[in-house]
C-alpha positions as a Markdown table, in Angstrom:
| # | Residue | x | y | z |
|---|---|---|---|---|
| 1 | Met | 19.8 | -126.5 | -43.9 |
| 2 | Lys | 18.3 | -125.6 | -40.5 |
| 3 | Lys | 15.0 | -127.0 | -41.6 |
| 4 | Phe | 16.7 | -130.3 | -42.5 |
| 5 | Phe | 18.3 | -130.7 | -39.1 |
| 6 | Leu | 15.1 | -129.6 | -37.3 |
| 7 | Ala | 13.2 | -132.3 | -39.2 |
| 8 | Ile | 15.8 | -134.9 | -38.3 |
| 9 | Phe | 15.8 | -133.9 | -34.7 |
| 10 | Ser | 11.9 | -134.0 | -34.7 |
| 11 | Ile | 11.9 | -137.5 | -36.1 |
| 12 | Phe | 14.5 | -138.6 | -33.5 |
| 13 | Leu | 12.5 | -137.1 | -30.7 |
| 14 | Leu | 9.3 | -138.8 | -31.9 |
| 15 | Phe | 11.2 | -142.2 | -32.1 |
| 16 | Val | 12.6 | -141.8 | -28.6 |
| 17 | Thr | 9.2 | -140.9 | -27.3 |
| 18 | Asn | 7.4 | -143.8 | -29.0 |
| 19 | Thr | 10.1 | -146.3 | -27.9 |
| 20 | Glu | 9.8 | -145.2 | -24.2 |
| 21 | Gly | 6.0 | -145.4 | -24.4 |
| 22 | Lys | 6.1 | -149.0 | -25.5 |
| 23 | Glu | 8.1 | -150.3 | -22.6 |
| 24 | Lys | 5.7 | -151.6 | -20.1 |
| 25 | Lys | 6.4 | -153.2 | -16.7 |
| 26 | Met | 4.5 | -154.8 | -14.0 |
| 27 | Ile | 5.3 | -155.8 | -10.3 |
| 28 | Leu | 4.2 | -159.1 | -9.0 |
| 29 | Glu | 4.4 | -159.0 | -5.2 |
| 30 | Leu | 5.0 | -162.4 | -3.5 |
| 31 | Lys | 5.5 | -163.5 | 0.1 |
| 32 | Asp | 9.3 | -163.4 | -0.3 |
| 33 | Gly | 9.6 | -160.2 | -2.4 |
| 34 | Lys | 8.7 | -158.2 | -5.4 |
| 35 | Val | 9.2 | -159.5 | -9.0 |
| 36 | Glu | 9.7 | -157.0 | -11.8 |
| 37 | Ile | 8.3 | -158.1 | -15.2 |
| 38 | Glu | 8.8 | -156.6 | -18.6 |
| 39 | Leu | 5.7 | -156.9 | -20.8 |
| 40 | Tyr | 5.8 | -157.5 | -24.6 |
| 41 | Pro | 2.9 | -155.4 | -26.1 |
| 42 | Asp | 4.6 | -155.5 | -29.5 |
| 43 | Val | 4.7 | -159.3 | -29.5 |
| 44 | Ala | 1.3 | -160.1 | -27.8 |
| 45 | Pro | -0.8 | -156.9 | -27.8 |
| 46 | Gln | -4.1 | -158.4 | -26.9 |
| 47 | His | -2.7 | -160.6 | -24.2 |
| 48 | Val | -0.8 | -157.7 | -22.6 |
| 49 | Lys | -4.0 | -155.6 | -22.8 |
| 50 | Gln | -6.1 | -158.2 | -21.1 |
| 51 | Ile | -3.5 | -158.8 | -18.3 |
| 52 | Glu | -3.3 | -155.0 | -17.8 |
| 53 | Thr | -7.1 | -154.7 | -17.6 |
| 54 | Leu | -7.2 | -157.5 | -14.9 |
| 55 | Val | -4.3 | -155.9 | -13.0 |
| 56 | Lys | -6.0 | -152.5 | -13.0 |
| 57 | Lys | -9.2 | -154.1 | -11.6 |
| 58 | Lys | -7.0 | -155.9 | -8.9 |
| 59 | Glu | -8.4 | -159.2 | -10.0 |
| 60 | Tyr | -5.0 | -161.0 | -9.5 |
| 61 | Asp | -4.6 | -159.8 | -5.9 |
| 62 | Gly | -5.0 | -162.9 | -3.7 |
| 63 | Val | -4.9 | -165.4 | -6.6 |
| 64 | Val | -3.1 | -168.7 | -5.7 |
| 65 | Phe | -0.4 | -170.6 | -7.6 |
| 66 | His | -2.5 | -173.7 | -8.0 |
| 67 | Arg | -0.1 | -175.7 | -10.1 |
| 68 | Val | 3.7 | -175.5 | -9.6 |
| 69 | Ile | 6.1 | -178.1 | -11.0 |
| 70 | Asp | 9.7 | -177.9 | -9.8 |
| 71 | Gly | 12.0 | -177.4 | -12.8 |
| 72 | Phe | 9.2 | -176.5 | -15.1 |
| 73 | Met | 6.7 | -173.7 | -14.2 |
| 74 | Ala | 4.5 | -172.0 | -11.7 |
| 75 | Gln | 0.9 | -171.4 | -12.8 |
| 76 | Thr | -1.6 | -168.9 | -11.5 |
| 77 | Gly | -4.2 | -166.4 | -12.7 |
| 78 | Asp | -7.5 | -168.2 | -12.1 |
| 79 | Val | -9.4 | -165.1 | -11.0 |
| 80 | Glu | -12.7 | -167.0 | -10.8 |
| 81 | Phe | -11.9 | -170.0 | -8.5 |
| 82 | Gly | -8.3 | -169.2 | -7.5 |
| 83 | Asn | -8.8 | -165.9 | -5.9 |
| 84 | Ser | -8.6 | -166.5 | -2.1 |
| 85 | Lys | -10.3 | -163.2 | -1.4 |
| 86 | Lys | -13.5 | -164.0 | -3.3 |
| 87 | Pro | -16.5 | -166.0 | -2.2 |
| 88 | Ser | -16.1 | -168.2 | -5.3 |
| 89 | Tyr | -12.7 | -169.4 | -4.1 |
| 90 | Asp | -12.4 | -173.2 | -4.4 |
| 91 | Ile | -9.0 | -174.7 | -4.3 |
| 92 | Asn | -10.4 | -177.9 | -5.8 |
| 93 | Arg | -11.6 | -175.9 | -8.9 |
| 94 | Ala | -8.6 | -173.5 | -9.1 |
| 95 | Gly | -7.2 | -173.8 | -12.5 |
| 96 | Thr | -10.6 | -174.3 | -14.2 |
| 97 | Gly | -11.8 | -170.8 | -14.2 |
| 98 | Gly | -11.1 | -167.5 | -15.9 |
| 99 | Ser | -12.3 | -163.9 | -16.0 |
| 100 | Asn | -15.5 | -162.4 | -17.4 |
| 101 | Leu | -13.4 | -161.0 | -20.3 |
| 102 | Pro | -13.5 | -162.9 | -23.7 |
| 103 | Asn | -11.0 | -165.6 | -24.5 |
| 104 | Leu | -8.1 | -164.5 | -26.7 |
| 105 | Lys | -6.9 | -165.6 | -30.1 |
| 106 | Ser | -3.3 | -167.0 | -29.9 |
| 107 | Glu | -0.4 | -164.6 | -30.5 |
| 108 | Phe | 2.3 | -167.2 | -30.9 |
| 109 | Ser | 5.9 | -165.9 | -31.5 |
| 110 | Asn | 9.4 | -167.1 | -31.8 |
| 111 | Ile | 10.3 | -165.9 | -28.3 |
| 112 | Pro | 11.6 | -169.0 | -26.5 |
| 113 | His | 10.1 | -170.3 | -23.2 |
| 114 | Glu | 13.2 | -169.9 | -21.0 |
| 115 | Arg | 13.7 | -169.3 | -17.3 |
| 116 | Gly | 11.6 | -166.3 | -16.3 |
| 117 | Thr | 9.3 | -166.3 | -19.4 |
| 118 | Leu | 5.6 | -165.4 | -18.7 |
| 119 | Ser | 3.2 | -167.2 | -21.0 |
| 120 | Met | -0.6 | -167.7 | -21.1 |
| 121 | Ala | -2.2 | -170.9 | -19.9 |
| 122 | Arg | -4.9 | -172.3 | -22.1 |
| 123 | Ser | -6.9 | -175.5 | -22.8 |
| 124 | Ser | -6.2 | -177.7 | -25.9 |
| 125 | Asp | -7.8 | -174.9 | -28.0 |
| 126 | Pro | -5.0 | -172.5 | -28.9 |
| 127 | Asn | -7.6 | -169.6 | -28.8 |
| 128 | Ser | -8.7 | -170.2 | -25.2 |
| 129 | Ala | -6.3 | -168.1 | -23.1 |
| 130 | Asn | -8.1 | -165.8 | -20.7 |
| 131 | Ser | -6.6 | -164.9 | -17.3 |
| 132 | Gln | -4.3 | -167.8 | -16.3 |
| 133 | Phe | -0.6 | -167.6 | -16.9 |
| 134 | Phe | 2.6 | -169.3 | -15.9 |
| 135 | Ile | 6.2 | -168.4 | -15.2 |
| 136 | Cys | 8.8 | -170.8 | -16.5 |
| 137 | Leu | 11.2 | -172.0 | -13.8 |
| 138 | Asp | 13.5 | -173.4 | -16.5 |
| 139 | Ala | 13.8 | -173.6 | -20.2 |
| 140 | Ser | 10.8 | -175.4 | -21.8 |
| 141 | Pro | 11.4 | -175.5 | -25.5 |
| 142 | His | 8.5 | -177.9 | -26.1 |
| 143 | Leu | 6.1 | -174.9 | -25.4 |
| 144 | Asp | 7.7 | -172.7 | -28.0 |
| 145 | Arg | 5.3 | -171.4 | -30.7 |
| 146 | Asn | 2.5 | -173.2 | -28.9 |
| 147 | Tyr | 1.7 | -170.8 | -26.1 |
| 148 | Thr | 1.6 | -167.0 | -26.1 |
| 149 | Val | 4.6 | -165.4 | -24.5 |
| 150 | Phe | 3.7 | -161.9 | -23.1 |
| 151 | Gly | 6.5 | -161.0 | -20.8 |
| 152 | Lys | 9.6 | -161.9 | -18.8 |
| 153 | Val | 10.9 | -161.6 | -15.3 |
| 154 | Ile | 13.8 | -159.0 | -15.2 |
| 155 | Lys | 14.3 | -158.8 | -11.5 |
| 156 | Gly | 13.3 | -161.1 | -8.6 |
| 157 | Met | 13.4 | -164.5 | -10.1 |
| 158 | Glu | 14.8 | -165.7 | -6.8 |
| 159 | Phe | 11.4 | -165.0 | -5.2 |
| 160 | Val | 9.6 | -166.9 | -8.0 |
| 161 | Glu | 11.8 | -169.9 | -7.2 |
| 162 | Lys | 10.5 | -169.8 | -3.6 |
| 163 | Ile | 6.9 | -170.4 | -4.6 |
| 164 | Lys | 5.6 | -173.5 | -2.9 |
| 165 | Lys | 5.9 | -176.5 | -5.2 |
| 166 | Gly | 3.1 | -179.0 | -5.9 |
| 167 | Leu | 3.0 | -182.7 | -5.6 |
| 168 | Gly | 2.7 | -185.4 | -8.2 |
| 169 | Ser | 3.0 | -185.1 | -12.0 |
| 170 | Asn | 0.3 | -182.4 | -12.3 |
| 171 | Gly | 1.9 | -180.1 | -9.7 |
| 172 | Ser | -1.3 | -179.5 | -7.6 |
| 173 | Val | -0.4 | -177.5 | -4.6 |
| 174 | Glu | -2.0 | -177.9 | -1.1 |
| 175 | Asn | -2.1 | -174.6 | 0.9 |
| 176 | Pro | -0.6 | -172.7 | -2.1 |
| 177 | Asp | 1.3 | -169.5 | -2.1 |
| 178 | Lys | -0.6 | -166.5 | -3.6 |
| 179 | Ile | -0.1 | -163.3 | -5.4 |
| 180 | Ile | -0.2 | -160.6 | -2.8 |
| 181 | Arg | -0.5 | -157.8 | -5.3 |
| 182 | Met | 0.1 | -157.0 | -9.0 |
| 183 | Ser | 0.5 | -153.5 | -10.3 |
| 184 | Leu | 1.6 | -151.8 | -13.4 |
| 185 | Ile | 4.6 | -149.4 | -13.5 |
| 186 | Lys | 5.9 | -147.0 | -16.1 |
């Protein structure tokens, strides 16, 4: 009987350890404060892995929010032309570049695009996501199952709301706000 309870306890301990190990978070530091983001490695493992790789390399530090549409989303992540710390920075080309990592195959899910959702930006090719992503400022159900959701803001959405908005229907931003720093937390 002791072996039975020991086996059950061991399984429980293993489950708790695995569950805790899968919870991943990231901090997005903006001019107005820090934003805590929960990542979804079980939903979009390749996308989360790529984001984590770029965060570890500090590729996102200094990247501008080149496209921000009030009531819709704030887009960033062009580490090639949108990183204000790099010689390749070109605000006119921001949004057209990516990283030196390969593009990703889509990992669409049933997670809705609601306020605070983080999702990968891409071209018309569903398998073209690379480094760019956006944060939904409001529910955007027309994006559901068409873009890869990889996380959600769990604290600090009020700071995301303060990101400078763009002009016109495409949301291009002059003198845009930028990511001060991104980091992973456990």
